[in-house]
N, C-alpha and C positions, 0 to 999 in steps of 0.2 A: 502500406498495403494497397494493392490495386483491386482486390476482390473482397466481397462481403463474407467469405467463408473459406474453410480449408480444414487442415488437420494440424494440431499442435505438434511442433517438432520436439520430440522427446528423446532423452539420452539415457543409455544404460551405463555400464561400467567399463566401456571401451577405454576411457581415458585413465583408468586405474590399473589396467593390466600391464604386466611386464612383457615387453616385446624384444625379440632379438632383431635389432635393426642392422646388424652386420651383413655385409654382402661380399662375395668373392668377385674378382674382376670379371666383367662380362655377364654376371648373374643378374637376373631380373630383380628389380627393387621390390621389396615387400610393400604391401598396401594395407591401409586401414580405412574403414568408412565409419563416420560418426552419424548417429541420429537415425531415427525411424519415425514414420508417421504414427502419431498417437491418436488421442481422442479428437473428434471433430470439434470445431468451434464455429460460431456464426456471429457476425457483427450485425446486430439488429439496427436498421436505420433509425437515427435519432435526430429530431429537429424541433426547434421552438422559435416562435415569433414574438417580437415585442411590438406592442401597439402604442403609438405616440399620437394622441389627438392633437389637432391644431391648437386648441386652447392651452394644452399643457406645454407645447413647444413655445408658444408665444409668451406665456407667463414666465417660463424659465429664461428665455432669451432677454426679455425686457426687464425682468426683476433682478435676480442675482447674477445674471449673465451666464447661465448654465447651458449646456448643450443637452437637451432632453433626449435626443436620439442616441448620442454616445452613452449617456447614463443608462438608457434602456438596454442597449446592447451589452454593456458591462454587466448589468444585472442578470441577463440571460446567460452570459458566459459563467458567472458565479453559480447560477442554478445548475448548470451542466457539470461544473466541477464538483459540486456537492453530490449530485447524482452519481458521478463516477466514484467518488470516495465511498459512498454508501455501498455501491456494487463491490468495490474492492474489499471493504470490511465484511460484507456478507460472505464472500468467498473465503477470506482469510480466517474468519472466526467460526466457520463451520467445522466442528470436530470430526464430522464424517469424512472430511477430505484428508485426514491424517491417519496413519497407522498407530497402533498402540504405543510404539516406541517414541513417537514424536508429538505427544500431547500429554497434558496432565490437567485434571480438574481439582483445584484446591478446595478443601472443605474446612469448616470450623476454624479452630485456632491456628491452622496451618496457612490460612490466608494472610496476606501481608499486613492486615490490621490486627491479626491475632497474636496471642502471647508466644506462640511457637513459629510464627511466620518468619521466613528467612529468604528474602528476595535474592540475595547473592547466591545462595545455595541452589535455588530453583533455576536461576539463570545458568549456573554452572552445569546442571543436569542437561538443560536444553542445548547448551553449546557442545557438550560432549556427544549428545545424540546426533547432532548435525555433522560434527567432525568425523564420527565413526561411520557415517553413511556416505559422505562425499569427499572426505579428506581435507576439508577446509572448515574453519570455524565461522560462525555467522558474523557478518559485517554490518548488520542492520537490526535494530530493535524498535518496535512500535509499542509504546505504552499508552493505554487509554488514559484519559485525564484522571479517572478514578484510581487507576493503578499507580499513577505517578504520585497522587496525593497520599495513597496508602504507603508508598515507599518513603515519602517524606516523614510520615508519622511512625514508621517502623523502628522499634528500639534498637535493633542491630545496625540499621542505617544511621540512626542518630548517634550511636556510640562511635561509629566510623568517622562521622563528621566531627564530633567533639575532639577525638584524639588527633585529628589532623588540622584542627583550627579553622574549620569551615563553619560559616554561620547558617548556610542554607544549602539544600540539595539542588543541583543544577544538572542539566543534561550533559554538560562537560565533565562534571564529577562522575556521573554514572558511566560515561564512555571510558574514563580512565580506570574506574574501579572494576568494571566488568570486562574491559578490554574489547569493547565493541565500538568501532569508530563512529557509527552513525546511529544516534539515538533520536527518535522523534516522539512527540507527544500528540496523541489524537485528540485535539481540542474540539473538533466539529460536533455540532448538534443538529438534529433534524426534527422537524415538526411532524407528528403523526396523529392519526385519529381525528374524530370530528371536532375535538376541542383544540387541535394543534398543540398538543402537549409536546414539550421539547425533551428529547432524550439523546444520550451520547451515542454517536455513530459507532464508536469502538467499545462500547459497553464497559465491562470490568476486566477486559482481557489484555494479554501481552503476547506479541508475536515476535519470534526470533527468525531471522532469515539470512541466508547467503544470497546476495544479489550480485550477479556477475557485473563487474565494473566495465565501463566503456573501453573498447579496445582501440578506438580511433575516432576522434571527433565525439559525437554523441551516440555512435553505433555500439551496440553491445554484441559480444561474441556469443551467438546462440549455440555454439558447439561446446559450451562449458555448462556445468550444472548451475542452475539458478532457480530461485523460488518461483518466479512467475514473470509474466510480461503483460503489457497492454498492447493488443493488436488494434491499430488505428488506421483508418483510411488516409491516404496521402493528402496533404494539403489541408488538414483539418486541425482545429476548428475553422470553419469557413463561414465568415460573415458575408452573406450573399447580398445582391443588389436590392436596396429598398424599393418598395413599390407603393403606389397610391391606391387607397380604397376610398373613393369619393363619397360613397354612401355613408361612411362613418366619419368623413372629414378627418382622416388619419393617415399617417404614414406607417407602413408595416415593415419591420426589419427582421428578416428570417436568418436564422443561424443553424448550420448543420455541424454536428460533432459525432461522427460515427466511430465508436471504439468499444472494446470489451476487454475486461481483465481475464486472464487465464492463468492457471497454476500448471507449470511445466515440470516441477520436481518437488513434490511435497516432502521428500526426505531432506531437502535443503531448507526446511522450515520446522518450527516447533511452536506449539500453541500452549500457553498457560492460561487456563480459564479461571475466572473468579478471583484474580489476584487482588482487585480493588474492592471486592465485595465486603460487607460487614462480616466480622468473625463469628457472630452468633448464628 
């Protein structure tokens, strides 16, 4: 992206209509236009600087032979990645972003740790909801760490594993069982509050989505239904030129990473809340 704002390119059902593409000799060719300007988005400028005191740099270089400046920049990049993942999870886990046909909140024994919990059936409902809305089944699923552990302990999943000779549940087994090629486990944790208590970024939830695959190189075809995108400024993350702060006897390493996640087609997604929560 070259600008910090604009409108999300949104698509309707133009790609699902039946068109008469036939033409008589000399007749004008029919035309179709895809996409319209949807809700506005804004990329809020984001930057963070790593401070490397001379004492730290000297000790690292003369002791274990480390590069304190490179380590500091790497930590800043890791912090920015965690921030971005938190932003993505906040958007994806917000039930208000989905219509009633594209979400479910599991309760009691119907949660995956409960006696009546049925992960495969819940996934099947979500897959059909997406297919009936965009004509394609989801190709991506994100399970929170808690939901993955609940799936491992689920009696129906355990029975599936036993009858097929598997010792443990893996993402590859889930991909085959659910016919969803890309299965990811949300392992990230984030520290919050005054005591820096750690909590799961993806909570107890599961998200199904159809994510438009790249159509050439790494470029995704924005004229196809897709769950969402990350709008990012070109050339970022950008590790900028370090500068000296003599008063602190330190080198300062600034990093910019301006981007924001947006949801472009919530009917291409399905939210299962509380899948990994206790059954009681």
